[in-house]
N, CA, C and O atoms as a GROMACS GRO file, in nm:
protein
  636
    1UNK      N    1  12.261  10.895   9.007
    1UNK     CA    2  12.119  10.866   9.020
    1UNK      C    3  12.042  10.992   8.990
    1UNK      O    4  12.084  11.103   9.024
    2UNK      N    5  11.928  10.973   8.924
    2UNK     CA    6  11.854  11.090   8.878
    2UNK      C    7  11.718  11.048   8.825
    2UNK      O    8  11.687  10.930   8.811
    3UNK      N    9  11.638  11.149   8.795
    3UNK     CA   10  11.514  11.132   8.721
    3UNK      C   11  11.552  11.143   8.574
    3UNK      O   12  11.576  11.253   8.524
    4UNK      N   13  11.558  11.031   8.504
    4UNK     CA   14  11.600  11.032   8.364
    4UNK      C   15  11.484  11.063   8.268
    4UNK      O   16  11.506  11.087   8.150
    5UNK      N   17  11.363  11.062   8.319
    5UNK     CA   18  11.243  11.086   8.238
    5UNK      C   19  11.233  10.990   8.119
    5UNK      O   20  11.171  11.022   8.018
    6UNK      N   21  11.293  10.875   8.132
    6UNK     CA   22  11.285  10.770   8.030
    6UNK      C   23  11.281  10.635   8.100
    6UNK      O   24  11.322  10.622   8.215
    7UNK      N   25  11.231  10.536   8.029
    7UNK     CA   26  11.234  10.399   8.079
    7UNK      C   27  11.320  10.316   7.986
    7UNK      O   28  11.336  10.348   7.868
    8UNK      N   29  11.376  10.210   8.040
    8UNK     CA   30  11.459  10.122   7.957
    8UNK      C   31  11.375  10.021   7.882
    8UNK      O   32  11.411   9.979   7.772
    9UNK      N   33  11.262   9.980   7.940
    9UNK     CA   34  11.180   9.874   7.884
    9UNK      C   35  11.033   9.914   7.889
    9UNK      O   36  10.993   9.994   7.974
   10UNK      N   37  10.956   9.860   7.799
   10UNK     CA   38  10.813   9.892   7.792
   10UNK      C   39  10.739   9.854   7.920
   10UNK      O   40  10.643   9.921   7.958
   11UNK      N   41  10.782   9.745   7.988
   11UNK     CA   42  10.711   9.702   8.109
   11UNK      C   43  10.737   9.796   8.228
   11UNK      O   44  10.678   9.778   8.335
   12UNK      N   45  10.824   9.894   8.211
   12UNK     CA   46  10.851   9.989   8.318
   12UNK      C   47  10.753  10.107   8.319
   12UNK      O   48  10.773  10.203   8.392
   13UNK      N   49  10.649  10.099   8.238
   13UNK     CA   50  10.546  10.203   8.239
   13UNK      C   51  10.412  10.138   8.204
   13UNK      O   52  10.408  10.032   8.143
   14UNK      N   53  10.304  10.204   8.243
   14UNK     CA   54  10.173  10.148   8.215
   14UNK      C   55  10.108  10.205   8.089
   14UNK      O   56  10.006  10.154   8.045
   15UNK      N   57  10.165  10.309   8.032
   15UNK     CA   58  10.107  10.365   7.910
   15UNK      C   59  10.208  10.353   7.797
   15UNK      O   60  10.327  10.378   7.814
   16UNK      N   61  10.158  10.314   7.684
   16UNK     CA   62  10.246  10.296   7.568
   16UNK      C   63  10.190  10.376   7.451
   16UNK      O   64  10.068  10.392   7.438
   17UNK      N   65  10.278  10.424   7.369
   17UNK     CA   66  10.237  10.482   7.242
   17UNK      C   67  10.336  10.439   7.136
   17UNK      O   68  10.434  10.370   7.167
   18UNK      N   69  10.313  10.478   7.016
   18UNK     CA   70  10.395  10.429   6.904
   18UNK      C   71  10.544  10.459   6.919
   18UNK      O   72  10.627  10.377   6.881
   19UNK      N   73  10.578  10.574   6.974
   19UNK     CA   74  10.718  10.612   6.984
   19UNK      C   75  10.789  10.562   7.108
   19UNK      O   76  10.909  10.584   7.124
   20UNK      N   77  10.717  10.495   7.198
   20UNK     CA   78  10.776  10.458   7.326
   20UNK      C   79  10.890  10.356   7.312
   20UNK      O   80  10.993  10.370   7.378
   21UNK      N   81  10.872  10.255   7.229
   21UNK     CA   82  10.979  10.156   7.212
   21UNK      C   83  11.104  10.221   7.155
   21UNK      O   84  11.216  10.187   7.195
   22UNK      N   85  11.086  10.314   7.064
   22UNK     CA   86  11.200  10.386   7.005
   22UNK      C   87  11.273  10.466   7.114
   22UNK      O   88  11.396  10.470   7.116
   23UNK      N   89  11.197  10.529   7.204
   23UNK     CA   90  11.258  10.605   7.314
   23UNK      C   91  11.335  10.512   7.408
   23UNK      O   92  11.444  10.545   7.452
   24UNK      N   93  11.278  10.395   7.437
   24UNK     CA   94  11.348  10.296   7.522
   24UNK      C   95  11.478  10.253   7.455
   24UNK      O   96  11.583  10.244   7.520
   25UNK      N   97  11.472  10.227   7.326
   25UNK     CA   98  11.592  10.186   7.252
   25UNK      C   99  11.699  10.293   7.255
   25UNK      O  100  11.817  10.263   7.271
   26UNK      N  101  11.658  10.420   7.240
   26UNK     CA  102  11.756  10.530   7.244
   26UNK      C  103  11.820  10.542   7.382
   26UNK      O  104  11.940  10.566   7.394
   27UNK      N  105  11.739  10.527   7.486
   27UNK     CA  106  11.793  10.536   7.622
   27UNK      C  107  11.891  10.422   7.648
   27UNK      O  108  11.998  10.445   7.703
   28UNK      N  109  11.855  10.301   7.609
   28UNK     CA  110  11.946  10.187   7.625
   28UNK      C  111  12.073  10.206   7.544
   28UNK      O  112  12.182  10.170   7.590
   29UNK      N  113  12.062  10.262   7.425
   29UNK     CA  114  12.179  10.289   7.342
   29UNK      C  115  12.270  10.392   7.409
   29UNK      O  116  12.392  10.379   7.406
   30UNK      N  117  12.210  10.496   7.470
   30UNK     CA  118  12.288  10.597   7.541
   30UNK      C  119  12.363  10.534   7.658
   30UNK      O  120  12.481  10.564   7.679
   31UNK      N  121  12.296  10.447   7.734
   31UNK     CA  122  12.362  10.379   7.846
   31UNK      C  123  12.480  10.296   7.796
   31UNK      O  124  12.589  10.299   7.854
   32UNK      N  125  12.456  10.221   7.688
   32UNK     CA  126  12.561  10.135   7.634
   32UNK      C  127  12.678  10.218   7.580
   32UNK      O  128  12.794  10.184   7.605
   33UNK      N  129  12.650  10.323   7.508
   33UNK     CA  130  12.755  10.410   7.452
   33UNK      C  131  12.843  10.468   7.563
   33UNK      O  132  12.964  10.481   7.546
   34UNK      N  133  12.780  10.501   7.675
   34UNK     CA  134  12.854  10.560   7.787
   34UNK      C  135  12.903  10.455   7.888
   34UNK      O  136  12.951  10.488   7.996
   35UNK      N  137  12.889  10.328   7.848
   35UNK     CA  138  12.934  10.215   7.930
   35UNK      C  139  12.879  10.222   8.072
   35UNK      O  140  12.952  10.207   8.170
   36UNK      N  141  12.748  10.246   8.081
   36UNK     CA  142  12.679  10.253   8.209
   36UNK      C  143  12.586  10.134   8.226
   36UNK      O  144  12.530  10.082   8.129
   37UNK      N  145  12.570  10.092   8.350
   37UNK     CA  146  12.477   9.983   8.380
   37UNK      C  147  12.380  10.028   8.488
   37UNK      O  148  12.411  10.110   8.574
   38UNK      N  149  12.262   9.971   8.481
   38UNK     CA  150  12.154  10.001   8.574
   38UNK      C  151  12.179   9.925   8.704
   38UNK      O  152  12.210   9.806   8.702
   39UNK      N  153  12.164   9.992   8.817
   39UNK     CA  154  12.175   9.922   8.945
   39UNK      C  155  12.047   9.846   8.973
   39UNK      O  156  11.937   9.893   8.942
   40UNK      N  157  12.061   9.728   9.031
   40UNK     CA  158  11.944   9.653   9.076
   40UNK      C  159  11.874   9.734   9.184
   40UNK      O  160  11.937   9.812   9.255
   41UNK      N  161  11.743   9.715   9.195
   41UNK     CA  162  11.670   9.791   9.296
   41UNK      C  163  11.577   9.700   9.375
   41UNK      O  164  11.545   9.589   9.334
   42UNK      N  165  11.534   9.751   9.488
   42UNK     CA  166  11.428   9.688   9.566
   42UNK      C  167  11.326   9.796   9.598
   42UNK      O  168  11.356   9.915   9.588
   43UNK      N  169  11.208   9.756   9.636
   43UNK     CA  170  11.103   9.851   9.666
   43UNK      C  171  11.001   9.856   9.554
   43UNK      O  172  10.999   9.767   9.468
   44UNK      N  173  10.916   9.958   9.553
   44UNK     CA  174  10.811   9.968   9.450
   44UNK      C  175  10.870   9.965   9.309
   44UNK      O  176  10.979  10.016   9.285
   45UNK      N  177  10.796   9.904   9.217
   45UNK     CA  178  10.844   9.890   9.080
   45UNK      C  179  10.847  10.023   9.006
   45UNK      O  180  10.930  10.042   8.916
   46UNK      N  181  10.759  10.114   9.042
   46UNK     CA  182  10.749  10.242   8.971
   46UNK      C  183  10.792  10.355   9.063
   46UNK      O  184  10.766  10.352   9.183
   47UNK      N  185  10.857  10.455   9.006
   47UNK     CA  186  10.908  10.566   9.087
   47UNK      C  187  10.836  10.698   9.060
   47UNK      O  188  10.864  10.798   9.125
   48UNK      N  189  10.744  10.698   8.967
   48UNK     CA  190  10.671  10.820   8.933
   48UNK      C  191  10.526  10.784   8.904
   48UNK      O  192  10.498  10.680   8.845
   49UNK      N  193  10.436  10.870   8.946
   49UNK     CA  194  10.294  10.848   8.917
   49UNK      C  195  10.223  10.982   8.908
   49UNK      O  196  10.263  11.080   8.970
   50UNK      N  197  10.117  10.984   8.829
   50UNK     CA  198  10.032  11.103   8.823
   50UNK      C  199   9.895  11.062   8.773
   50UNK      O  200   9.878  10.954   8.715
   51UNK      N  201   9.797  11.148   8.796
   51UNK     CA  202   9.659  11.121   8.754
   51UNK      C  203   9.573  11.091   8.875
   51UNK      O  204   9.617  11.024   8.968
   52UNK      N  205   9.452  11.138   8.873
   52UNK     CA  206   9.363  11.122   8.988
   52UNK      C  207   9.256  11.017   8.970
   52UNK      O  208   9.192  10.977   9.067
   53UNK      N  209   9.235  10.970   8.848
   53UNK     CA  210   9.134  10.868   8.823
   53UNK      C  211   9.199  10.750   8.752
   53UNK      O  212   9.311  10.760   8.702
   54UNK      N  213   9.128  10.638   8.747
   54UNK     CA  214   9.183  10.520   8.679
   54UNK      C  215   9.212  10.549   8.532
   54UNK      O  216   9.309  10.497   8.477
   55UNK      N  217   9.130  10.630   8.469
   55UNK     CA  218   9.150  10.658   8.327
   55UNK      C  219   9.269  10.752   8.302
   55UNK      O  220   9.328  10.748   8.194
   56UNK      N  221   9.303  10.836   8.399
   56UNK     CA  222   9.414  10.929   8.379
   56UNK      C  223   9.541  10.884   8.451
   56UNK      O  224   9.646  10.948   8.436
   57UNK      N  225   9.535  10.776   8.529
   57UNK     CA  226   9.648  10.732   8.610
   57UNK      C  227   9.760  10.681   8.522
   57UNK      O  228   9.738  10.596   8.435
   58UNK      N  229   9.882  10.732   8.543
   58UNK     CA  230  10.003  10.689   8.471
   58UNK      C  231  10.112  10.665   8.572
   58UNK      O  232  10.122  10.735   8.672
   59UNK      N  233  10.196  10.565   8.546
   59UNK     CA  234  10.311  10.541   8.632
   59UNK      C  235  10.425  10.482   8.550
   59UNK      O  236  10.404  10.420   8.446
   60UNK      N  237  10.546  10.503   8.600
   60UNK     CA  238  10.664  10.457   8.527
   60UNK      C  239  10.784  10.453   8.622
   60UNK      O  240  10.782  10.514   8.729
   61UNK      N  241  10.887  10.382   8.581
   61UNK     CA  242  11.014  10.383   8.654
   61UNK      C  243  11.106  10.482   8.585
   61UNK      O  244  11.186  10.445   8.499
   62UNK      N  245  11.095  10.609   8.622
   62UNK     CA  246  11.174  10.715   8.560
   62UNK      C  247  11.303  10.744   8.636
   62UNK      O  248  11.399  10.794   8.578
   63UNK      N  249  11.304  10.712   8.765
   63UNK     CA  250  11.419  10.744   8.850
   63UNK      C  251  11.503  10.618   8.866
   63UNK      O  252  11.450  10.510   8.893
   64UNK      N  253  11.632  10.631   8.850
   64UNK     CA  254  11.720  10.515   8.859
   64UNK      C  255  11.861  10.559   8.892
   64UNK      O  256  11.893  10.678   8.888
   65UNK      N  257  11.944  10.461   8.924
   65UNK     CA  258  12.086  10.486   8.947
   65UNK      C  259  12.163  10.400   8.848
   65UNK      O  260  12.133  10.282   8.831
   66UNK      N  261  12.261  10.460   8.785
   66UNK     CA  262  12.348  10.389   8.691
   66UNK      C  263  12.492  10.406   8.736
   66UNK      O  264  12.526  10.499   8.808
   67UNK      N  265  12.575  10.315   8.692
   67UNK     CA  266  12.717  10.322   8.729
   67UNK      C  267  12.801  10.265   8.615
   67UNK      O  268  12.749  10.203   8.523
   68UNK      N  269  12.932  10.287   8.624
   68UNK     CA  270  13.022  10.226   8.528
   68UNK      C  271  13.084  10.101   8.591
   68UNK      O  272  13.060  10.073   8.708
   69UNK      N  273  13.162  10.028   8.515
   69UNK     CA  274  13.217   9.901   8.564
   69UNK      C  275  13.316   9.924   8.679
   69UNK      O  276  13.324   9.841   8.770
   70UNK      N  277  13.391  10.034   8.678
   70UNK     CA  278  13.487  10.061   8.786
   70UNK      C  279  13.412  10.080   8.919
   70UNK      O  280  13.455  10.029   9.022
   71UNK      N  281  13.300  10.154   8.915
   71UNK     CA  282  13.220  10.174   9.036
   71UNK      C  283  13.164  10.040   9.083
   71UNK      O  284  13.163  10.011   9.203
   72UNK      N  285  13.117   9.958   8.989
   72UNK     CA  286  13.056   9.829   9.024
   72UNK      C  287  13.159   9.736   9.088
   72UNK      O  288  13.126   9.664   9.181
   73UNK      N  289  13.282   9.738   9.039
   73UNK     CA  290  13.388   9.656   9.098
   73UNK      C  291  13.420   9.705   9.239
   73UNK      O  292  13.437   9.625   9.331
   74UNK      N  293  13.427   9.836   9.256
   74UNK     CA  294  13.458   9.894   9.386
   74UNK      C  295  13.345   9.870   9.488
   74UNK      O  296  13.371   9.849   9.606
   75UNK      N  297  13.222   9.874   9.440
   75UNK     CA  298  13.106   9.858   9.529
   75UNK      C  299  13.018   9.744   9.477
   75UNK      O  300  12.904   9.766   9.433
   76UNK      N  301  13.071   9.624   9.483
   76UNK     CA  302  13.002   9.508   9.426
   76UNK      C  303  12.865   9.482   9.490
   76UNK      O  304  12.776   9.427   9.425
   77UNK      N  305  12.848   9.522   9.615
   77UNK     CA  306  12.720   9.500   9.684
   77UNK      C  307  12.627   9.620   9.670
   77UNK      O  308  12.513   9.616   9.717
   78UNK      N  309  12.672   9.726   9.605
   78UNK     CA  310  12.592   9.847   9.594
   78UNK      C  311  12.456   9.821   9.530
   78UNK      O  312  12.446   9.744   9.435
   79UNK      N  313  12.354   9.884   9.583
   79UNK     CA  314  12.220   9.868   9.526
   79UNK      C  315  12.134   9.991   9.553
   79UNK      O  316  12.172  10.080   9.629
   80UNK      N  317  12.021   9.992   9.491
   80UNK     CA  318  11.928  10.104   9.493
   80UNK      C  319  11.800  10.060   9.561
   80UNK      O  320  11.754   9.948   9.542
   81UNK      N  321  11.743  10.148   9.638
   81UNK     CA  322  11.612  10.120   9.699
   81UNK      C  323  11.517  10.232   9.660
   81UNK      O  324  11.547  10.350   9.678
   82UNK      N  325  11.401  10.193   9.605
   82UNK     CA  326  11.292  10.287   9.580
   82UNK      C  327  11.215  10.298   9.711
   82UNK      O  328  11.163  10.198   9.762
   83UNK      N  329  11.208  10.418   9.765
   83UNK     CA  330  11.136  10.439   9.891
   83UNK      C  331  10.989  10.470   9.861
   83UNK      O  332  10.952  10.490   9.745
   84UNK      N  333  10.908  10.475   9.964
   84UNK     CA  334  10.766  10.500   9.945
   84UNK      C  335  10.742  10.647   9.908
   84UNK      O  336  10.805  10.737   9.964
   85UNK      N  337  10.652  10.668   9.814
   85UNK     CA  338  10.618  10.802   9.770
   85UNK      C  339  10.547  10.877   9.881
   85UNK      O  340  10.465  10.820   9.953
   86UNK      N  341  10.579  11.005   9.896
   86UNK     CA  342  10.518  11.083  10.002
   86UNK      C  343  10.439  11.199   9.943
   86UNK      O  344  10.321  11.182   9.913
   87UNK      N  345  10.500  11.314   9.926
   87UNK     CA  346  10.428  11.430   9.875
   87UNK      C  347  10.456  11.458   9.728
   87UNK      O  348  10.373  11.519   9.660
   88UNK      N  349  10.568  11.417   9.680
   88UNK     CA  350  10.605  11.439   9.541
   88UNK      C  351  10.538  11.336   9.451
   88UNK      O  352  10.486  11.235   9.500
   89UNK      N  353  10.539  11.360   9.321
   89UNK     CA  354  10.491  11.257   9.229
   89UNK      C  355  10.600  11.155   9.197
   89UNK      O  356  10.578  11.062   9.120
   90UNK      N  357  10.719  11.174   9.256
   90UNK     CA  358  10.830  11.079   9.242
   90UNK      C  359  10.859  11.014   9.377
   90UNK      O  360  10.845  11.077   9.482
   91UNK      N  361  10.898  10.888   9.373
   91UNK     CA  362  10.946  10.821   9.495
   91UNK      C  363  11.090  10.864   9.518
   91UNK      O  364  11.167  10.877   9.422
   92UNK      N  365  11.128  10.887   9.642
   92UNK     CA  366  11.270  10.910   9.666
   92UNK      C  367  11.347  10.780   9.639
   92UNK      O  368  11.294  10.670   9.658
   93UNK      N  369  11.471  10.792   9.596
   93UNK     CA  370  11.554  10.674   9.575
   93UNK      C  371  11.681  10.689   9.657
   93UNK      O  372  11.729  10.800   9.680
   94UNK      N  373  11.734  10.577   9.701
   94UNK     CA  374  11.849  10.576   9.789
   94UNK      C  375  11.948  10.471   9.742
   94UNK      O  376  11.911  10.356   9.719
   95UNK      N  377  12.074  10.510   9.728
   95UNK     CA  378  12.179  10.415   9.692
   95UNK      C  379  12.263  10.387   9.816
   95UNK      O  380  12.300  10.478   9.890
   96UNK      N  381  12.292  10.260   9.839
   96UNK     CA  382  12.381  10.221   9.947
   96UNK      C  383  12.494  10.140   9.885
   96UNK      O  384  12.468  10.038   9.820
   97UNK      N  385  12.616  10.183   9.904
   97UNK     CA  386  12.731  10.114   9.843
   97UNK      C  387  12.753   9.975   9.903
   97UNK      O  388  12.822   9.893   9.843
   98UNK      N  389  12.696   9.949  10.021
   98UNK     CA  390  12.711   9.817  10.084
   98UNK      C  391  12.588   9.730  10.066
   98UNK      O  392  12.582   9.620  10.120
   99UNK      N  393  12.491   9.776   9.991
   99UNK     CA  394  12.368   9.700   9.972
   99UNK      C  395  12.273   9.720  10.090
   99UNK      O  396  12.306   9.787  10.187
  100UNK      N  397  12.156   9.661  10.079
  100UNK     CA  398  12.054   9.672  10.182
  100UNK      C  399  12.020   9.534  10.236
  100UNK      O  400  12.012   9.437  10.162
  101UNK      N  401  12.001   9.529  10.364
  101UNK     CA  402  11.952   9.404  10.424
  101UNK      C  403  11.806   9.389  10.382
  101UNK      O  404  11.733   9.487  10.378
  102UNK      N  405  11.763   9.267  10.352
  102UNK     CA  406  11.623   9.249  10.315
  102UNK      C  407  11.531   9.290  10.431
  102UNK      O  408  11.564   9.268  10.548
  103UNK      N  409  11.419   9.347  10.398
  103UNK     CA  410  11.321   9.385  10.501
  103UNK      C  411  11.251   9.258  10.546
  103UNK      O  412  11.188   9.190  10.465
  104UNK      N  413  11.260   9.225  10.675
  104UNK     CA  414  11.191   9.104  10.721
  104UNK      C  415  11.041   9.118  10.701
  104UNK      O  416  10.983   9.224  10.725
  105UNK      N  417  10.979   9.010  10.656
  105UNK     CA  418  10.836   9.016  10.626
  105UNK      C  419  10.753   9.047  10.750
  105UNK      O  420  10.640   9.096  10.738
  106UNK      N  421  10.807   9.020  10.869
  106UNK     CA  422  10.731   9.053  10.990
  106UNK      C  423  10.718   9.203  11.010
  106UNK      O  424  10.631   9.247  11.084
  107UNK      N  425  10.803   9.283  10.946
  107UNK     CA  426  10.796   9.427  10.959
  107UNK      C  427  10.706   9.492  10.854
  107UNK      O  428  10.675   9.611  10.863
  108UNK      N  429  10.664   9.414  10.756
  108UNK     CA  430  10.576   9.467  10.652
  108UNK      C  431  10.432   9.439  10.695
  108UNK      O  432  10.394   9.323  10.707
  109UNK      N  433  10.353   9.544  10.718
  109UNK     CA  434  10.217   9.520  10.766
  109UNK      C  435  10.129   9.456  10.658
  109UNK      O  436  10.143   9.486  10.540
  110UNK      N  437  10.040   9.369  10.702
  110UNK     CA  438   9.944   9.307  10.611
  110UNK      C  439   9.833   9.409  10.582
  110UNK      O  440   9.782   9.473  10.674
  111UNK      N  441   9.797   9.422  10.457
  111UNK     CA  442   9.687   9.510  10.420
  111UNK      C  443   9.594   9.434  10.326
  111UNK      O  444   9.635   9.386  10.221
  112UNK      N  445   9.469   9.425  10.366
  112UNK     CA  446   9.369   9.361  10.281
  112UNK      C  447   9.331   9.457  10.170
  112UNK      O  448   9.305   9.574  10.195
  113UNK      N  449   9.327   9.407  10.047
  113UNK     CA  450   9.291   9.490   9.932
  113UNK      C  451   9.148   9.454   9.889
  113UNK      O  452   9.121   9.340   9.851
  114UNK      N  453   9.059   9.551   9.895
  114UNK     CA  454   8.919   9.527   9.858
  114UNK      C  455   8.907   9.474   9.715
  114UNK      O  456   8.814   9.400   9.684
  115UNK      N  457   8.998   9.512   9.627
  115UNK     CA  458   8.994   9.467   9.487
  115UNK      C  459   9.005   9.315   9.476
  115UNK      O  460   8.960   9.258   9.377
  116UNK      N  461   9.065   9.250   9.574
  116UNK     CA  462   9.075   9.104   9.570
  116UNK      C  463   8.938   9.040   9.561
  116UNK      O  464   8.921   8.937   9.495
  117UNK      N  465   8.839   9.100   9.627
  117UNK     CA  466   8.705   9.040   9.630
  117UNK      C  467   8.640   9.041   9.492
  117UNK      O  468   8.544   8.966   9.470
  118UNK      N  469   8.688   9.122   9.401
  118UNK     CA  470   8.632   9.126   9.265
  118UNK      C  471   8.693   9.019   9.175
  118UNK      O  472   8.642   8.994   9.066
  119UNK      N  473   8.799   8.956   9.218
  119UNK     CA  474   8.866   8.855   9.135
  119UNK      C  475   8.782   8.728   9.132
  119UNK      O  476   8.728   8.686   9.234
  120UNK      N  477   8.772   8.668   9.014
  120UNK     CA  478   8.688   8.550   8.996
  120UNK      C  479   8.730   8.430   9.079
  120UNK      O  480   8.648   8.342   9.105
  121UNK      N  481   8.855   8.423   9.122
  121UNK     CA  482   8.902   8.307   9.199
  121UNK      C  483   8.916   8.335   9.348
  121UNK      O  484   8.961   8.248   9.423
  122UNK      N  485   8.878   8.454   9.393
  122UNK     CA  486   8.895   8.489   9.534
  122UNK      C  487   8.808   8.403   9.626
  122UNK      O  488   8.856   8.350   9.726
  123UNK      N  489   8.681   8.388   9.592
  123UNK     CA  490   8.590   8.308   9.675
  123UNK      C  491   8.640   8.164   9.686
  123UNK      O  492   8.636   8.104   9.793
  124UNK      N  493   8.686   8.109   9.576
  124UNK     CA  494   8.742   7.973   9.575
  124UNK      C  495   8.865   7.965   9.665
  124UNK      O  496   8.881   7.869   9.740
  125UNK      N  497   8.952   8.066   9.658
  125UNK     CA  498   9.071   8.070   9.743
  125UNK      C  499   9.032   8.069   9.891
  125UNK      O  500   9.088   7.993   9.970
  126UNK      N  501   8.936   8.155   9.928
  126UNK     CA  502   8.893   8.162  10.068
  126UNK      C  503   8.835   8.028  10.112
  126UNK      O  504   8.868   7.979  10.220
  127UNK      N  505   8.749   7.969  10.030
  127UNK     CA  506   8.689   7.839  10.065
  127UNK      C  507   8.794   7.730  10.084
  127UNK      O  508   8.784   7.650  10.177
  128UNK      N  509   8.893   7.729   9.998
  128UNK     CA  510   8.998   7.626  10.006
  128UNK      C  511   9.092   7.645  10.125
  128UNK      O  512   9.156   7.550  10.168
  129UNK      N  513   9.099   7.767  10.176
  129UNK     CA  514   9.196   7.795  10.283
  129UNK      C  515   9.132   7.826  10.418
  129UNK      O  516   9.202   7.854  10.514
  130UNK      N  517   9.000   7.821  10.425
  130UNK     CA  518   8.931   7.846  10.551
  130UNK      C  519   8.944   7.725  10.642
  130UNK      O  520   8.908   7.613  10.604
  131UNK      N  521   8.996   7.747  10.762
  131UNK     CA  522   9.018   7.636  10.857
  131UNK      C  523   8.952   7.672  10.990
  131UNK      O  524   9.007   7.748  11.070
  132UNK      N  525   8.833   7.616  11.013
  132UNK     CA  526   8.758   7.646  11.135
  132UNK      C  527   8.812   7.574  11.258
  132UNK      O  528   8.778   7.610  11.371
  133UNK      N  529   8.895   7.474  11.238
  133UNK     CA  530   8.944   7.394  11.351
  133UNK      C  531   9.072   7.448  11.413
  133UNK      O  532   9.125   7.388  11.506
  134UNK      N  533   9.122   7.558  11.363
  134UNK     CA  534   9.248   7.615  11.411
  134UNK      C  535   9.219   7.736  11.501
  134UNK      O  536   9.123   7.809  11.476
  135UNK      N  537   9.301   7.757  11.605
  135UNK     CA  538   9.283   7.878  11.687
  135UNK      C  539   9.292   8.003  11.599
  135UNK      O  540   9.365   8.005  11.500
  136UNK      N  541   9.217   8.106  11.636
  136UNK     CA  542   9.199   8.223  11.552
  136UNK      C  543   9.330   8.294  11.516
  136UNK      O  544   9.356   8.319  11.398
  137UNK      N  545   9.413   8.327  11.615
  137UNK     CA  546   9.533   8.407  11.588
  137UNK      C  547   9.631   8.334  11.496
  137UNK      O  548   9.675   8.393  11.397
  138UNK      N  549   9.666   8.208  11.523
  138UNK     CA  550   9.756   8.139  11.428
  138UNK      C  551   9.693   8.126  11.288
  138UNK      O  552   9.763   8.134  11.188
  139UNK      N  553   9.561   8.108  11.284
  139UNK     CA  554   9.494   8.098  11.154
  139UNK      C  555   9.506   8.229  11.077
  139UNK      O  556   9.534   8.228  10.957
  140UNK      N  557   9.485   8.342  11.144
  140UNK     CA  558   9.491   8.472  11.077
  140UNK      C  559   9.630   8.495  11.018
  140UNK      O  560   9.642   8.539  10.904
  141UNK      N  561   9.734   8.465  11.094
  141UNK     CA  562   9.871   8.482  11.042
  141UNK      C  563   9.895   8.390  10.922
  141UNK      O  564   9.951   8.433  10.821
  142UNK      N  565   9.854   8.266  10.934
  142UNK     CA  566   9.872   8.170  10.826
  142UNK      C  567   9.793   8.212  10.702
  142UNK      O  568   9.844   8.207  10.590
  143UNK      N  569   9.668   8.252  10.723
  143UNK     CA  570   9.583   8.293  10.611
  143UNK      C  571   9.640   8.418  10.542
  143UNK      O  572   9.638   8.427  10.419
  144UNK      N  573   9.690   8.513  10.620
  144UNK     CA  574   9.749   8.634  10.563
  144UNK      C  575   9.869   8.599  10.474
  144UNK      O  576   9.886   8.655  10.366
  145UNK      N  577   9.953   8.505  10.520
  145UNK     CA  578  10.067   8.462  10.439
  145UNK      C  579  10.021   8.399  10.308
  145UNK      O  580  10.075   8.429  10.202
  146UNK      N  581   9.920   8.312  10.317
  146UNK     CA  582   9.867   8.248  10.196
  146UNK      C  583   9.804   8.350  10.102
  146UNK      O  584   9.818   8.341   9.980
  147UNK      N  585   9.735   8.448  10.160
  147UNK     CA  586   9.671   8.551  10.079
  147UNK      C  587   9.774   8.638  10.008
  147UNK      O  588   9.754   8.675   9.892
  148UNK      N  589   9.883   8.669  10.075
  148UNK     CA  590   9.989   8.747  10.010
  148UNK      C  591  10.052   8.667   9.896
  148UNK      O  592  10.086   8.724   9.792
  149UNK      N  593  10.069   8.538   9.916
  149UNK     CA  594  10.124   8.454   9.809
  149UNK      C  595  10.025   8.446   9.692
  149UNK      O  596  10.065   8.455   9.576
  150UNK      N  597   9.895   8.430   9.723
  150UNK     CA  598   9.792   8.430   9.620
  150UNK      C  599   9.794   8.561   9.542
  150UNK      O  600   9.779   8.562   9.420
  151UNK      N  601   9.811   8.671   9.613
  151UNK     CA  602   9.818   8.802   9.550
  151UNK      C  603   9.931   8.806   9.447
  151UNK      O  604   9.912   8.854   9.335
  152UNK      N  605  10.049   8.754   9.484
  152UNK     CA  606  10.163   8.755   9.392
  152UNK      C  607  10.143   8.661   9.274
  152UNK      O  608  10.170   8.696   9.159
  153UNK      N  609  10.094   8.540   9.304
  153UNK     CA  610  10.086   8.435   9.202
  153UNK      C  611   9.964   8.445   9.111
  153UNK      O  612   9.972   8.414   8.992
  154UNK      N  613   9.850   8.488   9.167
  154UNK     CA  614   9.726   8.484   9.091
  154UNK      C  615   9.674   8.624   9.058
  154UNK      O  616   9.649   8.655   8.941
  155UNK      N  617   9.658   8.708   9.159
  155UNK     CA  618   9.596   8.838   9.138
  155UNK      C  619   9.686   8.933   9.062
  155UNK      O  620   9.641   8.998   8.967
  156UNK      N  621   9.811   8.942   9.100
  156UNK     CA  622   9.905   9.031   9.032
  156UNK      C  623   9.909   9.169   9.095
  156UNK      O  624   9.849   9.192   9.200
  157UNK      N  625   9.978   9.259   9.031
  157UNK     CA  626   9.999   9.394   9.082
  157UNK      C  627   9.868   9.471   9.078
  157UNK      O  628   9.809   9.490   8.972
  158UNK      N  629   9.823   9.516   9.195
  158UNK     CA  630   9.696   9.587   9.206
  158UNK      C  631   9.696   9.716   9.126
  158UNK      O  632   9.590   9.761   9.083
  159UNK      N  633   9.811   9.776   9.105
  159UNK     CA  634   9.818   9.902   9.032
  159UNK      C  635   9.830   9.879   8.883
  159UNK      O  636   9.837   9.975   8.806
   0.00000   0.00000   0.00000
């Protein structure tokens, strides 16, 4: 596992230029030549970010773990987790040879994203899901679940 400073696919970065597809192809060719495979991961999609404004903001999946077929057979459940970025411009990554238990959704805090209010379908979503006849606490939990699903299905990745 390492910072390879390359991506395998164009969707693994937010900025593209003419030579980027060629670089992805070379990296994939190098992996294939060395009989290496990418480990599946969980966590944030991107492992590196830089830039302080929307116009200068860049992100990519530069950090990854690869293995050969012998390692994969020995550690069939092995997987990679991208951890949350802290002080570095890279997210720490962690490999577990036994895999990771899924994080229960009850442990992931709900966070309202102000950008949702700018989406053309947000007001319609709220109107369709507002239930005044339900007790407040169960409604809030239910609405938060629906809003998170709407975020995935309609709004998309905020970054």
